[in-house]
Residue frames as qw, qx, qy, qz and C-alpha x, y, z in Angstrom:
[[0.045, -0.735, -0.556, 0.384, -7.76, -13.03, -15.38],
 [0.312, 0.664, 0.304, 0.608, -8.72, -10.01, -17.44],
 [0.202, 0.183, -0.261, 0.926, -8.01, -6.50, -16.25],
 [0.449, -0.402, -0.139, -0.786, -11.67, -5.71, -15.69],
 [0.809, -0.346, -0.472, -0.063, -12.12, -8.84, -13.55],
 [0.598, -0.065, -0.417, 0.681, -9.09, -7.96, -11.44],
 [0.018, -0.311, 0.052, -0.949, -10.19, -4.35, -11.21],
 [0.620, -0.441, -0.266, -0.592, -13.66, -5.34, -9.97],
 [0.823, -0.275, -0.479, 0.134, -12.42, -8.01, -7.56],
 [0.443, 0.065, -0.380, 0.810, -9.86, -5.76, -5.86],
 [0.225, -0.333, 0.022, -0.915, -12.46, -3.04, -5.40],
 [0.749, -0.381, -0.388, -0.379, -15.01, -5.55, -4.07],
 [0.744, -0.167, -0.503, 0.407, -12.51, -6.94, -1.59],
 [0.224, 0.159, -0.283, 0.919, -11.56, -3.48, -0.38],
 [0.437, -0.365, -0.128, -0.812, -15.19, -2.50, 0.01],
 [0.781, -0.320, -0.529, -0.089, -15.88, -5.70, 1.99],
 [0.562, -0.099, -0.483, 0.664, -13.34, -4.54, 4.54],
 [0.173, -0.911, -0.370, 0.052, -15.04, -1.16, 4.87],
 [0.498, -0.514, 0.132, 0.685, -11.69, 0.53, 4.33],
 [0.410, 0.874, -0.080, -0.249, -10.84, 3.32, 1.98],
 [0.816, 0.494, -0.225, 0.201, -7.93, 2.77, -0.39],
 [0.114, 0.710, -0.527, 0.452, -5.34, 4.31, 1.93],
 [0.648, -0.421, 0.490, -0.404, -6.44, 2.21, 4.92],
 [0.976, 0.181, 0.079, -0.090, -6.52, -0.94, 2.77],
 [0.623, 0.626, -0.365, 0.297, -2.99, -0.29, 1.54],
 [0.138, -0.641, 0.578, -0.486, -1.71, 0.30, 5.05],
 [0.821, -0.248, 0.362, -0.366, -3.47, -2.78, 6.44],
 [0.964, 0.189, 0.178, 0.059, -2.03, -5.09, 3.79],
 [0.431, -0.623, 0.407, 0.510, 1.27, -3.28, 3.27],
 [0.590, 0.440, 0.527, 0.426, 0.61, -2.79, -0.44],
 [0.213, -0.167, 0.108, 0.957, 1.81, 0.45, -2.05],
 [0.338, 0.591, 0.379, -0.627, -1.02, 2.92, -2.66],
 [0.317, 0.541, -0.440, -0.643, -0.08, 3.38, -6.29],
 [0.034, 0.098, -0.974, -0.199, -0.18, -0.39, -6.87],
 [0.207, 0.447, 0.815, -0.306, -3.74, -0.73, -5.56],
 [0.304, 0.657, 0.062, -0.687, -4.76, 2.35, -7.52],
 [0.222, 0.410, -0.701, -0.540, -3.36, 0.82, -10.71],
 [0.051, 0.134, 0.990, 0.011, -5.19, -2.45, -9.99],
 [0.238, 0.573, 0.623, -0.477, -8.49, -0.68, -9.35],
 [0.306, 0.662, -0.148, -0.668, -8.14, 1.42, -12.49],
 [0.894, 0.334, 0.296, -0.035, -7.42, -1.66, -14.55],
 [0.305, 0.855, -0.413, -0.078, -3.99, -0.41, -15.64],
 [0.187, 0.424, -0.877, 0.130, -2.29, -3.42, -14.03],
 [0.828, -0.253, -0.400, -0.301, -3.41, -6.80, -12.78],
 [0.498, -0.592, 0.562, -0.292, -2.79, -8.12, -9.32],
 [0.250, 0.267, -0.927, -0.085, -1.13, -11.53, -9.35],
 [0.702, -0.286, -0.518, -0.397, -3.64, -14.32, -8.80],
 [0.607, -0.178, -0.655, 0.414, -1.91, -15.43, -5.61],
 [0.047, 0.052, -0.315, 0.947, -2.35, -11.94, -4.16],
 [0.545, -0.214, -0.241, -0.774, -6.07, -12.00, -4.93],
 [0.749, -0.219, -0.621, -0.069, -6.40, -15.46, -3.38],
 [0.427, -0.060, -0.575, 0.696, -4.50, -14.35, -0.28],
 [0.176, -0.113, 0.142, -0.968, -6.65, -11.24, 0.14],
 [0.662, -0.227, -0.423, -0.575, -9.86, -13.22, -0.37],
 [0.704, -0.186, -0.657, 0.197, -8.81, -15.81, 2.19],
 [0.294, -0.004, -0.473, 0.830, -7.59, -13.30, 4.75],
 [0.327, -0.161, 0.002, -0.931, -10.71, -11.13, 4.52],
 [0.727, -0.231, -0.515, -0.390, -12.99, -14.18, 4.72],
 [0.639, -0.163, -0.644, 0.389, -11.18, -15.50, 7.81],
 [0.088, 0.079, -0.335, 0.935, -11.23, -12.10, 9.51],
 [0.528, -0.238, -0.205, -0.789, -15.01, -11.93, 9.00],
 [0.764, -0.228, -0.597, -0.087, -15.44, -15.41, 10.51],
 [0.457, -0.060, -0.567, 0.682, -13.35, -14.44, 13.52],
 [0.162, -0.144, 0.138, -0.966, -15.37, -11.25, 14.02],
 [0.670, -0.247, -0.385, -0.585, -18.64, -13.20, 13.75],
 [0.712, -0.184, -0.647, 0.202, -17.44, -15.78, 16.27],
 [0.249, 0.006, -0.456, 0.854, -16.32, -13.13, 18.74],
 [0.375, -0.186, -0.060, -0.906, -19.66, -11.37, 18.34],
 [0.755, -0.244, -0.481, -0.373, -21.68, -14.57, 18.81],
 [0.615, -0.114, -0.635, 0.453, -19.55, -15.60, 21.82],
 [0.067, 0.091, -0.315, 0.942, -20.13, -12.18, 23.37],
 [0.527, -0.233, -0.209, -0.790, -23.89, -12.53, 23.03],
 [0.678, -0.188, -0.710, -0.028, -23.97, -15.74, 25.05]]
């Protein structure tokens, strides 16, 4: 994965959560400087980290949607 791809994907994932960088780092226990370096394209996140974040965020959204739909019944 190229730096620009990683940079864009990390930022997209963070924005999907609605969190700012500090909140994102605290939620996932990732050092602030690390996420900053990923978002600036200075370093790449390991692929497994991206996959984990994608999966976790996707599952959290599904859980929230289910809770919301169950509450509307």
